[in-house]
ZAKOLSE-952664 format. One record per residue (C-alpha): residue in one letter; x, y, z. Coordinates in pm, whole numbers, padded with zeros to 5 digits. Each point is the difference from the previous one (the first is absolute). Example, Ala and Ser with C-alpha at 12.3 -4.5 7.8 and 13.67 -1.06 7.14 Angstrom:
{a, {01230, -00450, 00780}},
{s, {00137, 00344, -00066}},
END
This chain:
{x, {-03116, -02055, -04143}},
{x, {-00012, -00360, -00118}},
{x, {-00182, -00262, 00201}},
{x, {00202, -00306, 00099}},
{x, {-00190, -00327, -00031}},
{x, {00191, -00314, 00091}},
{x, {-00133, -00354, 00010}},
{x, {00227, -00113, 00285}},
{x, {00172, 00280, 00188}},
{x, {00183, -00247, 00224}},
{x, {00170, -00174, -00293}},
{x, {00084, 00334, -00155}},
{x, {00159, 00125, 00323}},
{x, {00202, -00321, 00032}},
{x, {00124, 00037, -00358}},
{x, {00097, 00364, 00057}},
{x, {00175, -00086, 00327}},
{x, {00202, -00280, -00163}},
{x, {00091, 00198, -00312}},
{x, {00347, 00133, -00066}},
{x, {00044, 00375, -00024}},
{x, {00304, 00191, -00118}},
{x, {00122, 00351, -00072}},
{x, {00291, 00121, -00206}},
{x, {00197, 00287, 00152}},
{x, {00293, 00135, -00204}},
{x, {00047, -00335, -00174}},
{x, {-00019, -00217, 00312}},
{x, {-00300, -00226, 00059}},
{x, {-00139, -00020, 00352}},
{x, {-00251, -00270, 00097}},
{x, {-00300, 00061, 00223}},
{x, {-00202, -00264, 00180}},
{x, {-00312, 00039, 00211}},
{x, {00094, -00054, 00365}},
{x, {00371, 00071, -00051}},
{x, {00203, 00311, 00069}},
{x, {00115, 00208, -00297}},
{x, {00315, 00138, 00159}},
{x, {00199, 00005, -00323}},
{x, {-00263, 00215, -00172}},
{x, {-00027, 00226, 00304}},
{x, {00378, 00046, 00021}},
{x, {00025, 00077, -00370}},
{x, {-00311, 00219, -00023}},
{x, {-00086, 00144, 00345}},
{x, {-00360, 00102, 00073}},
{x, {-00253, -00025, 00284}},
{x, {-00265, -00189, -00201}},
{x, {00020, -00237, -00296}},
{x, {-00261, -00150, -00229}},
{x, {-00023, -00222, -00305}},
{x, {-00293, 00083, -00224}},
{x, {-00101, -00089, -00352}},
{x, {-00278, 00117, -00228}},
{x, {-00001, -00324, -00199}},
{x, {-00291, -00242, -00011}},
{x, {-00256, 00183, 00215}},
{x, {-00199, -00228, 00228}},
{x, {00257, -00271, -00078}},
{x, {-00160, -00061, -00338}},
{x, {00235, -00030, -00297}},
{x, {-00010, 00310, -00217}},
{x, {00159, 00067, -00338}},
{x, {00356, 00129, -00016}},
{x, {-00129, 00325, -00151}},
{x, {-00248, 00055, 00285}},
{x, {00266, -00084, 00258}},
{x, {00244, 00246, -00160}},
{x, {-00263, 00277, -00001}},
{x, {-00082, -00064, 00366}},
{x, {00370, -00011, 00088}},
{x, {00060, 00334, -00176}},
{x, {-00285, 00153, 00198}},
{x, {00141, -00135, 00328}},
{x, {00346, 00139, -00080}},
{x, {-00151, 00338, -00083}},
{x, {-00174, 00006, 00337}},
{x, {00315, -00106, 00187}},
{x, {00188, 00283, -00171}},
{x, {-00280, 00249, 00072}},
{x, {00012, -00072, 00374}},
{x, {00380, -00004, 00003}},
{x, {00031, -00364, 00105}},
{x, {00343, -00145, -00087}},
{x, {-00048, -00330, -00182}},
{x, {00213, -00268, -00159}},
{x, {-00091, -00278, -00246}},
{x, {-00097, -00320, 00177}},
{x, {-00183, -00323, -00078}},
{x, {-00181, -00292, 00154}},
{x, {-00002, -00359, -00121}},
{x, {-00129, -00331, 00120}},
{x, {00251, -00256, 00121}},
{x, {-00035, -00206, -00319}},
{x, {00077, 00298, -00223}},
{x, {-00327, -00045, -00194}},
{x, {-00141, 00337, 00105}},
{x, {00182, 00334, 00012}},
{x, {-00135, 00347, 00056}},
{x, {00182, 00332, -00020}},
{x, {-00041, 00253, 00277}},
{x, {00177, 00264, 00203}},
{x, {00182, 00014, 00329}},
{x, {-00095, 00333, 00154}},
{x, {00188, 00172, 00281}},
{x, {-00156, 00235, 00251}},
{x, {-00360, -00046, -00110}},
{x, {-00236, 00061, 00290}},
{x, {-00234, -00294, 00070}},
{x, {-00318, 00194, -00087}},
{x, {00147, 00089, -00342}},
{x, {00091, -00365, -00062}},
{x, {-00356, -00101, 00086}},
{x, {-00143, 00264, -00236}},
{x, {00221, -00114, -00289}},
{x, {-00074, -00367, 00061}},
{x, {-00373, 00071, -00008}},
{x, {00023, 00222, -00306}},
{x, {00188, -00266, -00196}},
{x, {-00219, -00286, 00121}},
{x, {00272, -00190, 00180}},
{x, {-00090, -00286, 00231}},
{x, {00325, 00032, 00192}},
{x, {00325, 00192, 00041}},
{x, {00319, -00040, 00199}},
{x, {00089, 00255, 00264}},
{x, {00236, 00037, 00292}},
{x, {00165, 00256, 00223}},
{x, {00375, 00030, 00025}},
{x, {00145, -00278, 00216}},
{x, {-00317, -00211, -00010}},
{x, {-00081, -00311, -00207}},
{x, {-00178, 00032, -00334}},
{x, {-00378, -00030, 00037}},
{x, {-00279, -00085, -00241}},
{x, {-00309, 00219, 00015}},
{x, {-00312, -00155, -00151}},
{x, {-00283, 00234, -00099}},
{x, {-00254, -00275, 00054}},
{x, {-00176, -00145, 00300}},
{x, {00174, -00299, 00153}},
{x, {-00213, -00307, -00067}},
{x, {-00117, -00174, 00318}},
{x, {00185, -00320, -00092}},
{x, {00335, 00184, -00027}},
{x, {00183, 00035, 00330}},
{x, {00184, 00325, 00075}},
{x, {00359, 00000, -00125}},
{x, {00291, 00184, 00158}},
{x, {00089, 00218, -00298}},
{x, {-00332, 00041, -00180}},
{x, {-00233, 00292, 00072}},
{x, {-00359, -00025, -00120}},
{x, {-00200, 00317, -00060}},
{x, {-00343, -00078, 00136}},
END
């Protein structure tokens, strides 16, 4: 397991919450946004639970393309091993300066998502249950100066 060390967890959570997320399903691109429903994805690809996870840039530190590809291959192998349906997805900041590949996963139980996030050193993932808004789960303690937010869960 990789240890996540972030200088300012509050700023990181805000950046993750404001980022744009998308998944491609059979040639169509569906957008995801923290705090918004994902009804189009759910209608197209029904499941009880959904998650967006990446293996790129553990601890939110830039890593080489080669290292990111190796980590991504390992994540995909694990998703296949546990039988978790997954589709290519990505996250990018609103300016388009940062983009990270990942996977939209259907039906992954929350404890499995947590285990994968920890194993791949991720500071945060998206998750939601069918019919509910997309949520951000941060695997960091919420800093005291950061007020609770409606769609952000902090793992204390």
